[in-house]
N, C-alpha and C positions, 0 to 999 in steps of 0.2 A: 537729342531734341530735333524737332522738325522746324527749321528756320527757312524763311524765304530768301531769295537771292539777294535782295537789298539788305536784309538783316545780316547775311553772311558777309557781304562786302563791308558793312559797318563794323562787324565784329573783327574782320581781318584787319581793318585800319586801326582799331583799338589795340589789337594784339601786336601789330608792328610798332605802335607808339609805346606800349608798355614794356616791350622786351628791351632790356638794357644793352647798350652798345659797348660791351666789354669783351675783348678778344679772348680772355681766359674762359669764357663760357663755351667756346667752340669745342674745347676738349671734353666737356661733360654733356652737352646737349646737341643733338643733331639739328634741332629746331633753329639753332643760332644761324646756321648757313642758309636755311630756308628763309628766315626773316631778313637776313642781309640781302639775299637775292631779290626778295620782294621789294625791299626798300630801294634797291638800285633800279629795278624795273619801273617802279612807280615814280621815281625821280627823273629818269632819263627817257623813257619811251614816249611820253607825250611830245617832247621836242623832236624825237626821232620820227614820229608819225608826221609832224608838220614838215620836217625836212624831206621825207620821202614823198609827201604830197606835192610839194613845190618842185622837187627834182623830176618827178614823173611828168608834171605839166611842162616843165622846161624842155626836157629831152623829147617828149612826144610832139611838141609843137614845132620843132626844127628851128627854134630861134638861135640856137648855138651855131647853126649852119648859115645863118642870116637869110634863110629862105622861108621862115615861118610866118604864119598869120594868125589872127584871132580865131579863125575857123578851126584850125588845128588844135588850138587850146580847148575850145568847146568840145571837140570830138574826143579829146583825151581826158576830159573831166570825169566821166564815170569810172574809168579805169584808175585814175589817181585817187578818187574817193574810196574805191574798194581797198586799194593798198593802204591808204592812210587809216581807214577805219579798222582794218585788220590789225595793224600795228598798235593802234590806240586801244584795241580790245585786250591786248596782252596784260596790261596792268590790272584790268578788271578781273581777268582770269586768275592772276596771281593773288589778288585780294580774296577771291572766292576760295581758292585752295588753302590759303593761310587761315581764312575764317572757318573752314571745315576742321582744320587741325586744331584751332583754338577752342572749338566746341567739343572736342573729343575728351573723354575721361582719361586721366592719367593711369598708366599701368600700375599694378600693385606695388612694385618696388619703388617707383618714383613717387607714388602717392604717400607711402610711409615716410620717405625722405621729405616730402612737402609738409606733412603733418609735424614732423620734428622741427623743421625750419620755422613753421608757423608758431610753434610753442616757444622757440627761442626768440622770435620777434616779439611775441607777447610779453616775454620777460624783460625785454629791452625798452618797455614803455612806449610802444607804438600802437597802443590799444585803439585810439581814435581812428587810425588809418586802416585797421584790420577788420572793421565791422562788415565789409562787403565781401571778404574772402570766404570761400567755402571750406568747410572742414570735413563733412561727411563724404561727398563725392567731388573731389577737386578735378578741375579741368585744366587744360594747358594755359588758358588765359589767366587762371588763378595763380599758376606757377609763375607766369610772366609778371603779374602784379607783385607777388612776393619777392621775386628777384629784384624788381625795380625798387621796392621799398627797402630791401636789404642794402642795395648799392647806394641808394640815396641817403640812408642813415649813416653809412661809412664816411661820406664826404662832409 
């Protein structure tokens, strides 16, 4: 599909939220590590960007040497903004990459496994929750939804 960047970011966020946080999935799906990395990046990098912005202003202004002034802070502001915005863009990049992966069709072997899992889930009376899952051309986000539904019904 042809999706805009904003749609890819939203799809990536949904994919991260759907994917279950079960360590045993790491043995079977390489996407588990990608999703865990994206979760970590989205959780920690905004604070890291703020920290980098503040530290860049602090060290560029010479306040730690007790010889700084507000003029040095104003002169260091553009550079601090560039560093902060760069680090702040990394979570957006991670969401776009995960969104692209979520929109990809499953390979044939994984698609057949998905279909058999979908049939088993239908037999377990989860019919009302399975209406939005694809059967003909499943994507990775459909797999994440099925895994989430499977692990939620176990608990």
